[in-house]
Structure formats: structure tokens, C-alpha cells
Backbone bond lengths (Angstrom), bond angles and torsions (degrees), N, CA, C in turn:
res aa  C-N    CA-C-N  psi(-1)  N-CA   C-N-CA  omega(-1)  CA-C   N-CA-C  phi
1 M - - - 1.456 - - 1.525 108.06 -
2 E 1.295 116.81 139.54 1.447 121.74 -179.81 1.529 110.28 -65.27
3 W 1.323 116.10 142.17 1.461 121.05 -177.35 1.522 112.32 -63.63
4 W 1.328 117.18 -34.86 1.456 119.92 -176.24 1.524 112.33 -69.62
5 I 1.341 117.60 -23.71 1.469 120.59 176.69 1.522 109.85 -66.00
6 W 1.331 116.26 -40.13 1.471 120.62 176.60 1.528 110.58 -62.04
7 L 1.324 117.27 -41.69 1.462 120.46 -179.66 1.526 111.37 -65.93
8 V 1.322 116.64 -43.42 1.470 120.24 178.23 1.533 109.91 -63.27
9 A 1.327 116.22 -43.25 1.466 119.97 178.84 1.526 111.05 -62.63
10 G 1.340 116.78 -40.40 1.469 120.38 178.54 1.512 112.21 -62.94
11 I 1.316 116.70 -43.82 1.464 120.28 178.59 1.530 110.50 -66.09
12 A 1.330 116.80 -40.68 1.467 120.81 178.77 1.534 110.90 -63.11
13 L 1.318 117.09 -40.89 1.469 119.96 178.48 1.521 111.11 -66.29
14 M 1.310 117.24 -39.61 1.466 119.80 178.98 1.533 111.04 -67.64
15 L 1.320 116.93 -39.03 1.463 119.81 175.42 1.531 110.63 -66.55
16 G 1.328 116.14 -36.48 1.458 120.48 176.50 1.518 111.89 -61.11
17 E 1.321 116.73 -33.83 1.471 120.79 177.38 1.526 110.67 -62.57
18 L 1.320 116.10 -37.43 1.464 119.73 179.27 1.525 112.01 -67.92
19 L 1.327 117.17 -26.16 1.457 121.21 -176.77 1.517 113.79 -92.53
20 T 1.336 117.51 -9.42 1.466 120.53 -179.31 1.523 109.44 -102.45
21 P 1.325 117.62 144.48 1.457 120.54 -176.94 1.528 113.25 -81.06
22 G 1.307 116.46 107.65 1.451 124.57 166.36 1.508 120.72 58.84
23 G 1.306 120.71 12.37 1.456 119.64 179.63 1.507 112.82 -70.20
24 F 1.333 116.60 -41.83 1.452 124.19 178.08 1.526 111.51 59.23
25 Y 1.323 115.78 46.93 1.458 121.82 176.79 1.527 111.81 -116.95
26 L 1.323 116.80 -44.84 1.461 121.53 -171.60 1.520 112.92 -61.58
27 I 1.318 117.55 -29.63 1.463 119.54 -177.31 1.527 111.04 -61.61
28 F 1.323 117.23 -35.50 1.458 120.52 -179.07 1.531 111.22 -70.21
29 F 1.320 116.48 -35.71 1.457 119.78 175.88 1.528 110.52 -72.45
30 G 1.332 116.23 -31.64 1.458 120.04 174.29 1.515 111.45 -64.55
31 V 1.330 116.98 -42.39 1.464 121.16 177.10 1.522 110.02 -63.59
32 G 1.329 116.67 -42.12 1.468 120.52 178.15 1.524 111.69 -60.77
33 A 1.330 117.05 -40.58 1.462 120.58 179.07 1.532 110.90 -68.43
34 L 1.340 117.44 -39.41 1.470 120.00 178.26 1.522 111.54 -64.52
35 V 1.332 116.63 -44.28 1.468 120.45 178.61 1.523 109.97 -62.42
36 T 1.320 116.42 -42.24 1.466 120.38 178.60 1.529 110.95 -64.43
37 G 1.327 117.29 -39.37 1.462 120.87 177.22 1.519 112.17 -62.19
38 V 1.345 116.70 -42.50 1.467 120.30 177.53 1.526 110.04 -65.04
39 A 1.341 116.75 -43.04 1.468 119.92 179.17 1.533 111.00 -63.43
40 A 1.322 117.28 -38.73 1.467 120.56 178.44 1.523 110.38 -67.43
41 A 1.327 117.76 -37.19 1.466 120.96 177.97 1.527 111.05 -67.01
42 L 1.337 116.02 -29.81 1.467 120.37 179.80 1.524 112.77 -86.46
43 G 1.336 117.65 -0.74 1.457 118.74 173.39 1.511 116.88 123.80
44 L 1.335 119.70 0.53 1.468 120.57 177.08 1.520 108.25 -71.18
45 E 1.315 115.76 114.31 1.458 120.36 -176.65 1.517 110.53 -108.17
46 G 1.306 115.65 158.55 1.462 121.40 176.89 1.515 111.15 93.98
47 L 1.319 115.22 124.51 1.462 120.73 -179.17 1.523 111.80 -63.07
48 T 1.328 117.91 -35.00 1.462 121.03 179.99 1.523 110.85 -63.78
49 A 1.317 117.39 -46.63 1.466 121.16 178.85 1.523 110.61 -63.69
50 Q 1.309 116.94 -40.57 1.457 120.72 179.84 1.532 110.81 -66.62
51 A 1.324 116.85 -41.31 1.466 120.76 179.21 1.520 111.18 -64.96
52 I 1.335 116.63 -39.87 1.471 120.13 178.16 1.518 110.20 -64.74
53 L 1.326 117.31 -43.54 1.464 120.68 177.74 1.523 110.73 -62.19
54 F 1.334 117.14 -45.11 1.456 121.82 179.05 1.524 111.31 -58.00
55 L 1.327 117.08 -49.53 1.462 120.78 -179.06 1.525 112.17 -65.53
56 A 1.342 116.24 -39.67 1.465 119.44 -179.51 1.526 111.16 -65.74
57 I 1.320 117.18 -46.58 1.468 120.70 -179.75 1.529 110.09 -65.91
58 S 1.318 117.44 -45.46 1.467 121.45 -176.42 1.522 112.07 -63.33
59 T 1.323 116.37 -52.84 1.469 118.76 -177.68 1.523 111.24 -71.01
60 G 1.317 117.86 -35.60 1.465 120.14 176.91 1.516 111.60 -62.61
61 A 1.325 116.80 -45.20 1.465 120.39 178.56 1.520 111.07 -66.23
62 L 1.324 116.58 -40.21 1.459 120.64 178.61 1.518 111.17 -60.28
63 L 1.327 116.84 -48.72 1.462 120.73 -178.41 1.528 112.43 -69.56
64 A 1.315 117.56 -34.17 1.462 120.46 -175.77 1.526 113.62 -83.83
65 F 1.331 117.04 -34.43 1.461 118.22 -168.97 1.521 116.31 -115.18
66 R 1.323 119.87 -16.10 1.463 120.25 -174.49 1.526 112.20 -63.00
67 R 1.300 117.86 -53.06 1.465 120.56 -176.57 1.534 112.10 -62.48
68 P 1.343 119.88 -47.55 1.466 118.40 177.84 1.530 113.28 -61.65
69 L 1.325 117.21 -38.57 1.463 119.43 178.88 1.524 111.72 -67.50
70 L 1.316 117.36 -41.04 1.463 120.03 177.67 1.519 111.40 -62.89
71 S 1.321 117.49 -42.81 1.465 119.21 -179.68 1.525 110.94 -66.28
72 R 1.311 117.24 -34.71 1.463 120.16 177.12 1.520 112.00 -69.23
73 L 1.323 116.46 -40.49 1.459 120.54 179.91 1.527 112.01 -69.88
74 R 1.307 116.97 -32.58 1.468 121.00 -177.66 1.515 113.36 -93.22
75 K 1.318 118.13 0.77 1.458 121.74 -179.76 1.529 108.88 -60.65
76 G 1.308 115.86 133.49 1.452 120.40 179.42 1.516 114.25 88.65
77 Q 1.327 117.78 -11.12 1.458 120.04 176.66 1.522 108.58 -84.97
78 P 1.331 117.85 141.88 1.466 118.99 178.07 1.521 110.68 -67.52
79 A 1.317 115.78 151.16 1.462 120.67 176.80 1.527 108.99 -62.04
80 Q 1.307 116.68 152.25 1.454 120.64 -173.85 1.526 113.68 -63.50
81 H 1.319 118.30 -29.35 1.456 120.47 -173.50 1.524 112.97 -106.31
82 D 1.328 118.78 10.57 1.453 120.42 -179.84 1.517 112.50 -60.32
83 E 1.330 117.51 -31.27 1.457 119.83 -177.31 1.527 111.94 -71.53
84 L 1.321 118.86 -9.84 1.463 121.59 179.59 1.529 112.33 -81.42
85 T 1.328 117.77 -18.57 1.457 120.89 179.18 1.529 108.79 -62.82
86 G 1.339 115.41 129.51 1.458 120.85 -178.76 1.519 113.85 94.45
87 E 1.333 117.64 -10.73 1.466 121.62 177.84 1.529 109.93 -71.99
88 V 1.325 115.87 162.79 1.464 121.68 178.02 1.526 109.21 -100.06
89 A 1.333 115.89 129.69 1.459 122.81 177.69 1.523 108.86 -120.10
90 L 1.323 115.77 154.78 1.467 121.31 179.45 1.523 109.82 -118.72
91 P 1.345 117.43 116.52 1.467 120.27 178.40 1.526 110.86 -63.73
92 M 1.332 114.85 144.92 1.456 120.49 -179.17 1.529 111.69 -92.48
93 G 1.297 116.04 -3.73 1.458 123.17 177.28 1.518 107.80 -166.22
94 E 1.316 117.29 174.46 1.459 120.22 179.04 1.529 109.79 -67.75
95 I 1.329 115.80 138.24 1.465 121.50 178.32 1.522 107.22 -125.73
96 G 1.334 116.59 115.48 1.453 121.28 179.13 1.523 111.68 -68.79
97 V 1.330 115.06 170.84 1.465 120.96 179.37 1.531 109.02 -62.54
98 E 1.330 116.75 129.36 1.464 125.11 -177.94 1.533 113.24 60.45
99 A 1.324 116.83 14.48 1.468 121.11 177.74 1.531 109.50 -93.97
100 I 1.324 114.83 165.10 1.455 120.85 179.29 1.519 108.96 -112.86
101 G 1.324 115.37 136.63 1.456 122.34 176.67 1.512 108.82 -143.35
102 Q 1.310 115.59 -151.82 1.459 120.49 177.78 1.517 109.37 -126.38
103 A 1.337 114.93 146.10 1.455 120.73 177.87 1.519 108.82 -141.74
104 E 1.334 114.31 152.48 1.460 120.30 178.72 1.525 108.46 -99.40
105 L 1.330 114.70 130.12 1.460 121.59 179.64 1.514 108.03 -140.08
106 R 1.315 116.72 120.60 1.464 122.71 -179.45 1.530 112.22 53.71
107 G 1.323 116.33 38.57 1.458 120.64 176.42 1.511 115.15 80.99
108 T 1.332 117.29 6.32 1.464 121.44 -178.83 1.524 108.98 -122.20
109 V 1.325 116.20 141.75 1.467 121.25 177.65 1.528 108.48 -86.95
110 W 1.327 115.73 127.55 1.470 123.14 -179.30 1.529 109.73 -119.28
111 S 1.333 115.93 156.19 1.460 119.83 165.00 1.517 105.63 -72.65
112 A 1.329 115.93 137.31 1.464 119.72 -175.59 1.521 110.37 -133.08
113 R 1.318 116.33 135.30 1.460 122.21 176.43 1.524 108.15 -112.85
114 N 1.317 115.94 132.97 1.462 122.05 178.27 1.523 108.85 -83.80
115 V 1.321 116.89 114.88 1.465 120.93 177.94 1.520 110.94 -106.18
116 G 1.344 116.41 10.38 1.457 121.15 177.90 1.521 111.10 -81.97
117 S 1.334 115.15 -178.15 1.469 120.67 -177.29 1.527 112.31 -98.11
118 R 1.328 117.31 1.01 1.470 121.08 178.05 1.524 108.97 -141.70
119 P 1.339 117.22 160.29 1.467 119.34 178.31 1.526 111.60 -62.57
120 I 1.320 114.90 149.47 1.464 120.94 177.10 1.527 107.30 -100.05
121 L 1.333 116.10 133.02 1.463 121.14 -179.94 1.518 110.94 -88.40
122 R 1.322 115.37 157.02 1.466 121.08 178.94 1.533 109.51 -58.79
123 G 1.329 116.48 130.34 1.461 122.02 177.32 1.515 115.06 80.11
124 E 1.316 118.27 -1.77 1.468 121.55 179.98 1.529 109.64 -73.57
125 R 1.324 115.95 135.98 1.461 120.52 -179.82 1.529 109.40 -68.34
126 C 1.344 115.47 129.30 1.457 121.59 -178.95 1.522 109.43 -131.69
127 L 1.315 115.48 147.72 1.458 120.94 176.33 1.515 110.26 -93.49
128 V 1.320 116.09 139.12 1.454 121.99 175.29 1.523 106.99 -80.53
129 K 1.329 116.36 118.43 1.465 120.99 -179.12 1.522 111.76 -89.13
130 R 1.327 116.35 -35.44 1.465 120.78 175.93 1.520 108.89 -163.34
131 V 1.339 114.70 166.65 1.462 121.91 179.03 1.519 107.49 -126.92
132 D 1.324 115.62 131.26 1.467 121.00 176.67 1.523 107.63 -130.67
133 G 1.314 116.27 102.47 1.462 120.02 -176.87 1.509 110.26 66.62
134 L 1.326 116.76 -118.68 1.462 121.45 179.82 1.519 111.97 -106.50
135 T 1.330 117.06 18.94 1.457 121.79 179.07 1.519 109.68 -115.61
136 I 1.333 115.32 129.91 1.461 119.87 174.19 1.529 108.38 -101.94
137 Y 1.314 115.89 144.02 1.462 122.39 -179.74 1.520 107.39 -105.08
138 L 1.330 115.93 118.61 1.456 122.27 -171.89 1.507 113.14 -110.66
139 R 1.329 114.97 149.72 1.453 122.61 170.96 1.530 105.94 -134.75
140 P 1.329 117.86 135.75 1.477 119.54 -179.83 1.528 110.67 -56.74
141 E 1.320 115.65 140.60 1.456 120.90 178.16 1.527 108.13 -73.60
142 E 1.304 117.29 131.36 1.480 120.97 -177.69 1.504 110.71 -96.80
């Protein structure tokens, strides 16, 4: 494969990253294609060798650098579900103390843990105390 095709593909992948919302994947494949293009220009021959280099660089960079870069870029931004704290949720069934059930919040069914001191009844208004992943922590509204 011609070396310049790798370079064009790398630039296209990097530009594609700018046009996609927040995935942060294509840039690593763009870097892999650019590195492969430079290696091909310096004498790396054979499509198989170039493909192996491309895949190794791309996946290695993705696994090594994506998470640290995302955490650095998102540092200082509020968590996505912070605005749900203090909202009212309605349990879809009885939830015992420290038990997990389901509750409806803003039209969506969530896993819900009762952090109150008494069981929560079905349909009882509860306050969201915190959100952890896809689980809301509820306390009965007093």
C-alpha cells in the first residue's frame, strides 16, 4: 500500500474525530495510520506488516491513553447526574431499608436503594439523596 494513503487516512480519521460527538476513538486510529504512513515511507513494505503495525499502534494508544485523556479533559466538569440530587422519585414497588428496587424519576425507571430508616411504599414520594452510576439513593420525603 502506498505510504501517502496511510497519511491521508490518518488525517481523515483525525478530522472525523472533530466531527463526532465525544467518542474520542478515531483520533487513536488516525495516529496509528500516520505512524504507519511514516513507517511505509521509510521502507516498511507489505500490506500485512503495515496492517499489523497500524492495529498495534491504534489499539495500544487507545488502551493506554484514552481514559487518562478523557479524565483530564473532563476535570472540573460536574458529573452528569448531579442535577438529580434533591429531585422527587416514585418507587414502583415497596423497597425495604437498605434494599434495592426500582423507582421512576423524570419518566425513566432507575435502580433505587432505600437509604432511609423505614421501608418505602409503592408510589410514596422520595427524595434522591445521591446518584451512583445507574442507581439512585432514596429517602422517604418527610
